[in-house]
C-alpha positions in Angstrom: -30.4 26.7 -111.4 -26.7 27.5 -111.1 -26.3 26.2 -114.7 -28.8 29.0 -116.2 -32.3 26.6 -116.3 -35.0 27.8 -115.5 -36.2 29.5 -112.2 -37.7 26.9 -109.8 -39.8 28.1 -106.9 -37.5 26.0 -103.7 -39.6 24.5 -101.3 -39.5 23.0 -98.0 -41.9 20.5 -96.7 -42.7 18.3 -93.5 -45.3 16.3 -91.8 -48.5 18.1 -93.0 -46.6 21.3 -93.8 -45.3 23.0 -97.2 -43.5 26.4 -97.3 -42.0 28.4 -100.1 -41.4 32.1 -100.6 -44.5 34.6 -101.9 -44.6 35.3 -105.2 -46.2 38.5 -106.6 -48.1 37.7 -109.6 -47.1 40.2 -112.4 -47.2 40.1 -116.3 -45.4 38.6 -118.5 -43.3 40.4 -121.2 -41.6 39.0 -124.3 -38.4 39.7 -123.0 -39.1 37.6 -119.8 -41.2 34.9 -122.4 -37.3 34.5 -124.5 -35.4 34.6 -121.3 -37.7 31.9 -120.2 -37.5 29.4 -123.4 -34.2 29.5 -122.9 -33.1 28.9 -119.5 -36.3 25.8 -120.9 -33.8 24.5 -122.7 -30.8 24.0 -119.6 -33.2 22.7 -117.6 -34.5 19.7 -120.0 -30.3 19.1 -120.7 -30.1 18.0 -117.1 -31.6 15.2 -118.2 -33.0 12.2 -116.3 -32.0 8.1 -116.4 -35.1 7.0 -118.0 -38.7 8.0 -119.4 -41.2 8.5 -116.3 -38.5 8.4 -113.9 -38.9 10.3 -110.4 -35.9 12.8 -109.4 -33.6 11.6 -107.3 -35.1 10.7 -103.4 -38.2 10.7 -104.7 -40.4 7.2 -104.4 -42.5 7.8 -107.2 -45.9 8.3 -105.5 -47.7 11.3 -106.6 -51.1 12.4 -108.0 -52.5 15.0 -110.2 -55.8 15.8 -108.2 -57.4 12.2 -108.3 -55.4 10.5 -110.7 -52.2 8.6 -110.1 -49.4 9.3 -112.2 -46.6 6.7 -112.4 -43.3 7.6 -111.9 -40.7 4.8 -111.9 -37.8 4.9 -109.4 -34.8 7.2 -109.9 -33.1 3.6 -110.5 -34.8 2.1 -113.6 -35.3 -1.2 -114.0 -31.9 -3.2 -115.7 -32.2 -3.9 -118.9 -32.7 -1.6 -122.1 -34.7 1.6 -121.0 -38.0 2.1 -122.8 -38.8 4.3 -125.8 -40.5 7.5 -125.6 -42.8 6.0 -128.0 -43.6 2.8 -125.1 -43.2 4.9 -122.1 -46.1 7.5 -123.6 -48.6 5.0 -124.2 -48.3 2.9 -121.4 -47.5 5.5 -118.6 -49.6 8.4 -120.0 -51.9 7.4 -122.3 -53.2 4.1 -122.2 -54.2 4.2 -118.0 -57.0 6.9 -118.9 -59.0 5.0 -121.6 -60.9 2.5 -120.1 -62.0 4.7 -117.2 -63.0 7.5 -119.4 -64.9 5.0 -121.6 -66.7 3.4 -118.3 -67.7 7.0 -117.5 -69.3 7.7 -120.8 -66.8 10.4 -121.8 -65.5 8.5 -124.4 -67.2 6.3 -126.7 -66.6 2.5 -127.4 -64.9 4.2 -131.2 -63.4 6.4 -129.2 -61.4 3.9 -126.7 -60.6 1.8 -130.3 -59.3 5.3 -132.1 -56.7 5.7 -128.7 -55.8 2.6 -128.4 -54.2 2.8 -132.2 -52.6 5.9 -131.0 -50.9 3.7 -128.2 -50.3 1.1 -130.7 -48.5 3.4 -133.1 -46.5 5.0 -129.9 -45.6 1.7 -128.9 -44.2 0.8 -132.6 -42.0 3.8 -132.8 -43.9 6.0 -135.3 -43.9 8.9 -133.1 -40.2 8.7 -131.4 -38.2 11.3 -132.3 -35.1 13.1 -130.9 -34.8 15.4 -128.5 -33.9 19.3 -128.7 -30.1 19.7 -129.1 -28.7 20.7 -125.6 -30.5 17.4 -124.4 -29.3 14.9 -127.0 -25.6 16.6 -126.5 -25.6 16.7 -122.9 -27.3 13.2 -122.2 -24.3 11.7 -124.7 -21.9 13.4 -122.8 -22.9 11.3 -119.7 -22.8 8.3 -122.2 -26.4 7.8 -121.6 -27.9 5.0 -123.3 -31.1 7.0 -124.6 -31.6 10.8 -124.4 -34.2 12.0 -121.9 -34.9 15.2 -120.8 -35.5 16.9 -117.3 -38.8 17.7 -117.3 -41.2 20.0 -115.3 -44.3 17.2 -116.0 -47.7 19.5 -115.8 -46.5 22.7 -117.7 -49.6 24.1 -118.2 -49.4 28.1 -118.3 -50.7 28.1 -114.6 -47.0 26.9 -113.5 -44.9 29.3 -114.4 -45.7 32.3 -112.5 -44.5 35.6 -114.0 -42.5 37.5 -110.6 -40.7 40.6 -110.5 -37.1 39.7 -110.1 -36.2 41.4 -107.2 -38.4 38.7 -105.7 -36.0 35.5 -107.1 -33.0 37.7 -105.6 -33.0 36.3 -102.2 -32.7 32.2 -103.3 -32.1 32.0 -106.6 -28.7 31.4 -107.7 -27.0 34.1 -109.7 -26.9 32.4 -113.4 -30.3 31.2 -112.9 -32.6 32.0 -115.7 -29.4 32.8 -118.0 -30.0 30.0 -119.9 -27.2 28.2 -121.8 -23.3 29.2 -121.5 -21.5 29.7 -124.6 -18.5 27.2 -124.2 -19.2 25.6 -127.7 -18.3 28.8 -128.8 -14.7 28.3 -128.6 -13.7 29.9 -125.4 -16.3 32.4 -125.3 -18.0 31.9 -122.0 -20.2 33.8 -120.1 -18.6 34.8 -116.7 -20.5 33.7 -113.5 -21.8 36.4 -111.3 -21.2 35.8 -107.2 -24.5 35.8 -105.7 -22.8 37.7 -103.1 -21.0 40.5 -104.1 -24.0 41.8 -106.0 -26.7 43.2 -105.1 -30.0 42.1 -106.9 -30.6 45.3 -109.5 -26.6 44.8 -110.1 -27.6 41.0 -110.8 -30.4 42.0 -112.9 -28.5 44.3 -115.1 -25.0 42.0 -115.6 -27.6 39.3 -116.8 -29.5 41.3 -118.8 -32.6 40.7 -117.7 -36.0 42.9 -117.7 -38.0 43.4 -114.3 -40.1 40.5 -114.6 -38.9 36.7 -114.8 -40.8 32.9 -115.2 -40.6 30.9 -112.1 -41.7 27.1 -112.3 -44.1 25.9 -109.5 -45.9 22.8 -109.0 -43.5 20.4 -111.0 -44.6 16.9 -111.5 -40.8 15.9 -112.0 -40.0 13.3 -114.2 -37.4 12.0 -117.2 -39.9 12.7 -120.4 -39.6 14.0 -124.0 -38.7 18.1 -124.3 -41.2 18.6 -126.7 -44.0 17.6 -124.1 -43.0 20.6 -121.6 -43.1 23.3 -124.7 -46.7 21.4 -126.0 -48.1 21.7 -122.9 -47.9 25.4 -122.4 -50.4 26.0 -125.4 -53.2 23.5 -124.2 -54.8 26.5 -122.3 -53.2 29.3 -123.5 -49.3 31.3 -123.0 -48.8 34.7 -123.7 -45.8 34.8 -126.0 -45.5 31.0 -126.3 -44.2 31.9 -130.1 -41.8 33.9 -128.6 -40.6 31.3 -125.7 -40.4 28.6 -128.2 -38.6 30.6 -130.6 -35.6 31.3 -128.1 -35.2 28.1 -127.0 -35.3 26.2 -130.6 -32.2 29.1 -131.0 -30.5 27.8 -128.3 -31.5 24.0 -128.2 -33.0 23.3 -131.9 -35.9 21.2 -132.0 -35.7 17.9 -134.4 -37.3 18.5 -137.3 -41.3 18.1 -137.5 -41.4 19.0 -134.0 -45.0 21.2 -134.8 -46.4 18.3 -136.4 -45.8 16.6 -133.0 -47.0 19.3 -131.1 -51.2 17.8 -130.3 -49.5 14.5 -129.4 -47.3 16.2 -127.1 -50.2 17.4 -125.7 -52.4 14.0 -125.4 -51.4 12.7 -121.8 -52.4 17.0 -120.4 -55.5 16.0 -122.3 -56.4 12.8 -121.2 -55.6 13.5 -117.8 -58.6 15.9 -118.2 -60.6 13.7 -119.6 -60.5 11.4 -116.4 -60.9 14.1 -114.0 -63.4 16.1 -115.4 -65.3 14.1 -118.3 -67.4 17.0 -120.4 -66.3 18.2 -123.4 -62.5 17.1 -122.9 -63.6 13.6 -124.8 -64.1 15.1 -127.7 -61.7 17.6 -127.9 -59.1 14.4 -126.4 -60.3 12.5 -129.6 -59.8 15.4 -132.0 -56.8 15.6 -131.5 -56.0 11.5 -131.4 -57.2 11.5 -134.6 -54.3 13.4 -136.4 -52.2 10.8 -135.3 -54.2 7.1 -135.3 
């Protein structure tokens, strides 16, 4: 957040308790959507050591419902980091194929189709570059593979649109502002001191609207930035096109990103195949058929 990334609700946790500030659910506006897109690009560019990597200090154990999601330790295994397709197939698609078939949500033919998608992922058929900010930041760190720092479960319900005044007590002054303009030859965005201005003054300095997007309930991990953006569209996000356009303006997406949206949505769909069955099986298979 201190570098202009998206607002992320702070949390304190202990044995059997979790505490977060209360947020008032408001309504997304076009300007708030665009600001969120620009800020999300900065969050992704913060990077991670490897695909599927848990944040520092986290042992990687987590769940989405009753589904165990595998996250790697922060210090990934020595050797060449996995490519995105290898990670996505092995950790995000394949684990749900057999349970879906055993439950009757997926047919034998469906399972074969999904396995073919996994084969193509492993072969690298769908590997693509990260957005520009993420790619440049990774190069600056000397990373062998560009990996985005992602929310990891970014369906529309995990973005709360709240009054800007509510974040003033805990968010750094630069939060939500998007990337600094350091590449524009000495043109930089000054940092506003959180202690020197009131919440209203800070919002005026940022040019913000009265509503901001706040990320909640993250499954934070190293992944491809396109997966976060694609997840927003699975259950419908108002002004999604403005979020993506603003993101693409400050951190251009790799060519062909529109054709990969369904592929990047497939993990979220397969989670729902596992958790709920029903119509999610045919929906996941319909998407997978495009990439088999």
